[in-house]
N, C-alpha and C positions, 0 to 999 in steps of 0.2 A: 573779611578785612579788605578795604580798598587801599590803593597805593597812597592816596592823599592822607589817609588815616595814619599810615606808617610814617610818612614824611613829617607830618605834624607832630607825632609822638616823639620821634627820635631825631628831630632836626638839629639838635645840639650834639649828636653823636653820629657823624657822617660815615664812620667806619663801624660796621656791626657784624655780629654773628647770628646764626639762626637761634642760638640760645638766648640772645638778647631780645629778639622779637618775641619769643615764647614767654619771656619774663614779663614783657610789657603787654602782651596779648595772650594771657594764659588759656583763653578759650579756643585758641587756634590749634588745629590738629597739625602735627608735624608733616604728614604727607601732603596735605592741602597747601601748607606753607611752602614746601619744596617746589610744588608745581607753580605757585604764584611767583616765587623768586625766579624760576626758569623763564616764565612769560615776561616778567618785568625786565629781565636781562635781555631777552630777545627784542623787546621794544626800546631798549636803550635807556630805561629809567635808572637802572642800577648797573654796576659793573662787578664782575666776579674777580676777586683778587686771587683766591685759591679756594679749595673746597671749604664750604661753610663760612667763608669770609667775603663780605661785600662792601661796596661804598656807593653813595649816591653819585650819579654821573656828573652832576653839576659841581660836585666837590672836587676842586683841583688840588692835586697833591704837588706842592712845591718842594717839599723835602721828603725824599723817599725813606729817610731814616725812621719816620714815624710809623712806617708799616712794620718795622722789625718786631716790636713788642706784640703786635696783633698776630703776626704770622706764626711765631713759635716761641712763646714765653715759657719760662723766664729767660732773659738773655740781656746782653749788653754789646754794643758795637765796640770792636777792638781790632787788634792785629793791623793789617795793612790799611784798612779803612780809617781807623782811629789815628794811626800814625800820620796818614795824609791829612786828616782833619786838623791835626795840631801842627802841620808843617814840618814834621820830623822826616818824612820821606816825600819826594817830589811826585812820584808816579801815582796816578789815580787808578785804583784797582778796578777790574772789570766787573766785580761783584761786591756786594756789601758783606764784609766779614764780621762774624759775631761769635760770642762765647756763650755756651749754655751748659748746665749740668745734665741736660737730657742727651739722648742719642744724637750723634752727628747727623745732620740733615741738610739737604740742598733744595732750594725752592726756586723754580723759574716762573716768573710772573710777567704780565704785560707792563709792570711798573719797575722791573729790575730783577736781578738775580741775587739771592741771599744764601750765604753759606754759614751754617751754624756748626761751630767746632765744639765737640764735647770736651769738658774739662772736669776734673774731680771737684766735688762739692767744696772741699777745703780750699780750693784755689779760685772759687767763684766769688770774688770780692773786688773792691777797688774801682767802682764806677760812680758816676753822678747822673742825676735825672735832669734832662733839659726840657723845658716847656717850649713846644713849637708854636709858631704863629697861628697854626690851625687850631680851632676851638677844641678843647678837651683832648688834645693830642700831646703826647710826651714820648721821649725815647731815652734810653740809658746809653751812656757812652763811657768807656773806660777812662780813668785818669791817664794822663800821658805816660806816667811812670809804669802803670799797670799794663797799658797797651804794649809798651816795649817789652815788659816781662813776659806777657803772653806770647809775643812774637819770638822771644828767645826760647820759651818752653817748647813751642811747636817747630822750631828750627834749630834746636840745640846741637844736633849732629853736624850739620853744615857749618854753623857758626863756630863750633869748637875747633874746627880744622883751619880757621882763618888766622893768618899771621897778624893782620890788622883788619880794620873795618871800613876801609876807604870805599870798597865796591858796594857797600850798603848805602852809601850816600846819605847817612843820617845827618840831620842838622838840629841842633838844640838851642833854644833861646834861653834867656836868663831866668825864665819862670820854671824851667825844668828843675825839679827838686832831686838832686843826686842822693842826698841823705835819705829821703823817703824811698827812693828807688832801691837802694841797698837794703834798707829795712824791710821793704816788701819782699825782696828776693829771698830773705831768710824764711818766709812763710812757705815758700816752695821747698819742701824737704828733698831737694835735688841738687847735689853738689855741682853737677855740670851747669845748671842754670845759674847758681850762685857765682861760680867761677867766671862764666861769660859776662854776667852783670858787672862784676868787679873789673874785668878787662875793658869793657866798654866805657865804664866810668873813668878809668885811668887814661884811656885813649882820647876821650873827648873833653873831659873836665879839665885836663891839663893843657889842651890845645887852645 
């Protein structure tokens, strides 16, 4: 298999795994393919995102969120990254924070750092799929209400000790659905999460 054959075959799928190539070129042997990918990386034809995950060098990634689903699926963007995405918190996190039912993992790549927080399968819900500008690229991002609940879940000890929430610097617009937020909180069979959610609602919805 020549590089031009690969590019022609999967030009509409600029991010790909070894498994994808073997699916499109079933006659290719894995060991030979691994050597080819190594050489093409050295020549600058492709770039390695992480083990077994590559992209064409000419493919410019404008939105690093699209890498999330490729790196460690299933997952959705949440916590500080999603809260900043919706304008609920002002600070831009140093890494992209995500939720997964799999083991907690952290990935450092040339395209950004990704932190995947493990959550129980019962709590793995409440996101929407966004179609990116890049062809055949999508990413999952938590609904604003779920992003805040995930944040509460992973910070419940600290948040439960706060008298008020001014230091969190939360800002909510009129689109934030407080009724949905409280309804979702009940899915978390965790009294501490539910109580913090109610306190936040009373503090901000009344202000």
